[in-house]
Every structure is written in structure tokens, then in C-alpha cells.
C-alpha positions in Angstrom: 69.7 29.7 231.8 72.9 30.7 233.6 74.2 34.2 233.5 77.2 35.8 235.2 76.7 35.3 238.9 73.2 33.9 238.7 70.9 31.4 237.0 67.3 31.8 235.9 65.2 28.7 236.7 61.7 27.7 237.7 61.0 28.5 241.3 61.0 25.8 244.0 59.0 25.7 247.2 62.2 26.4 249.1 62.6 29.7 247.2 59.2 31.1 248.1 60.1 32.8 251.4 62.6 34.9 249.6 60.3 35.5 246.7 57.6 36.6 249.1 60.0 39.1 250.6 60.5 40.7 247.2 56.8 40.6 246.5 56.2 42.4 249.8 58.7 45.1 248.8 56.8 45.5 245.5 53.4 45.9 247.2 54.7 48.4 249.7 56.4 50.5 246.9 53.2 50.6 244.9 51.4 51.6 248.0 53.9 54.5 248.6 53.4 55.7 245.1 49.6 55.8 245.3 47.9 54.9 248.6 44.4 55.2 247.2 45.0 52.9 244.3 47.3 50.3 245.7 46.0 48.7 248.8 47.9 46.7 251.4 45.1 44.1 252.0 46.8 42.3 254.8 49.9 42.6 256.9 52.2 40.8 256.9 52.0 40.6 253.1 54.6 37.9 252.7 52.7 34.8 253.9 49.9 35.5 251.5 52.2 35.8 248.6 54.1 32.7 249.6 50.9 30.8 249.8 49.6 32.1 246.4 52.8 31.5 244.5 53.1 28.1 246.1 49.8 27.2 244.6 50.8 28.7 241.3 53.9 26.4 241.1 51.3 23.6 240.6 49.4 25.5 237.9 50.3 24.4 234.4 49.2 27.8 233.1 51.4 29.7 235.4 55.2 30.4 235.6 57.2 31.5 238.6 60.9 32.1 237.6 63.7 33.1 239.9 67.1 34.5 239.4 69.2 32.7 241.9 72.8 33.5 242.8 75.1 30.7 241.9 77.9 32.0 244.2 76.3 31.1 247.5 76.8 27.9 249.4 73.7 26.1 250.7 70.4 28.0 250.2 70.2 30.0 247.0 70.0 33.8 247.3 67.1 34.9 245.2 68.0 38.1 243.3 64.6 38.5 241.6 61.5 36.7 240.3 58.9 36.9 237.6 55.4 35.6 237.8 53.3 35.1 234.6 50.2 33.2 233.5 48.5 32.2 230.4 45.2 34.0 230.4 42.0 33.3 228.4 39.9 35.7 226.5 38.5 38.5 228.7 35.4 40.3 227.3 35.4 42.9 230.0 39.0 44.0 229.2 38.6 43.5 225.4 41.6 41.2 225.7 42.1 38.0 223.7 44.0 35.0 225.0 47.5 36.1 226.0 50.4 35.7 228.3 50.2 38.1 231.3 53.3 39.2 233.2 52.0 40.0 236.6 55.3 40.5 238.5 58.9 41.2 237.7 60.9 42.2 240.7 64.6 42.5 241.3 66.2 43.1 244.7 67.7 46.6 244.8 71.3 45.3 245.3 71.0 43.1 242.2 69.8 45.7 239.8 71.8 46.7 236.7 73.3 43.2 236.4 71.0 41.8 233.8 68.7 40.1 236.2 65.4 41.7 235.0 66.4 41.1 231.3 67.2 37.4 232.0 63.9 36.9 233.8 62.0 38.6 231.0 63.8 36.5 228.4 62.8 33.4 230.4 59.1 34.5 230.5 59.1 35.3 226.8 60.6 31.9 225.9 58.0 30.1 228.1 55.2 32.0 226.6 56.4 31.2 223.1 56.6 27.5 224.0 53.0 27.7 225.2 51.9 29.5 222.0 50.9 32.8 223.7 50.3 35.3 220.9 51.4 38.2 223.0 52.5 39.2 226.5 50.7 41.9 228.3 51.7 43.6 231.5 50.7 46.6 233.7 53.1 49.1 235.3 52.4 51.6 238.0 52.1 55.1 236.5 55.0 56.3 238.7 57.3 53.4 237.7 59.1 55.2 234.8 62.1 53.0 235.2 60.1 49.8 234.5 58.2 51.5 231.7 61.5 52.4 230.0 62.9 48.9 230.6 59.9 47.3 228.9 59.6 49.9 226.1 63.3 49.1 225.2 62.3 45.5 224.9 59.5 46.0 222.4 56.5 46.6 224.7 54.2 49.4 223.8 51.5 51.2 225.8 48.0 50.0 225.0 45.8 51.2 227.9 45.9 54.0 230.4 44.3 53.1 233.7 42.6 56.1 235.4 41.3 56.3 238.9 39.1 58.8 240.8 38.0 58.5 244.4 34.4 58.9 245.3 33.9 61.1 248.3 
């Protein structure tokens, strides 16, 4: 899927270092919002993400999409990425089989250009092709921008996660 200035496509191994950089930014931002809830399990974060998503590229139940600039020569500039998986029934979460959008991240300089919308459209299309009955996602409580974005695209709140530290 090609948009103005970028294309949305399945990630390639060569994209993963840039994708991992965006993932690291996401993890650190979540940690800034709530240091008790969102852990930084290992520094540097990026090699772990690169390794994980590299394995997920081989998983038929997973999707890693990138929005890549089509104006650069040589290596593509990754503007954003989405990571989603088909998930089975989860009795603990009272959740039937579904598609789960785990990450949708857009580089700050690429925001407000339709990158997030294009990535989400790609995820929805893939989930429909794979017969997912719904897509579920989680958003940090402090991420009002993301919540508004998803709400405008038909998502609704279904759960509120609550946390309390034990002292």
C-alpha cells in the first residue's frame, strides 16, 4: 500500500534495527509515564526487540508492518511500525480468539502524515484476511492521543487496568 511519501509493507530483516529504535522509544515513553507499571527489563532495549520481532517475522500468526519512506535512496527510512498477532482464547482474560495489536509506533517527525492510519488499515486488512473476529489493543492510561486516535477509528474501551504497589 503506497501513500504520499511512504509505503506500508511487511517488515524485512533489514528494517529491524530501525524498528527496534522506535520500539525502544515506546518502551522508554511508557516508563516515563509510569515507572512502577512499565518496566525497562534490560538496557539496551533495542537488541531484544530486534531479536523478538525477527522471530515474529517467521510466525504465520504474527504481522510486523512498516511504513517506509519511498523518497530515500538506498536503505529505507522507517517512519513507523505495527506489530500484531492472532491470539487464541484466553480464559484468564475472558477473551475469545482475536487479533491483538501489540504495538503501533510512529516516529515523532513522521506524525500527522497518515502513517498511523495507514499502518492500522494494513493491520485491519490482514486480520480480516485471517478471519479475526475483532482486534483488541491496550493503551497506556496517559496516552490520550492514542486513545483518541483509536476511538475515532471505531475502537471502544472494554477494560480498565488498575495497579497498586504492595509496600
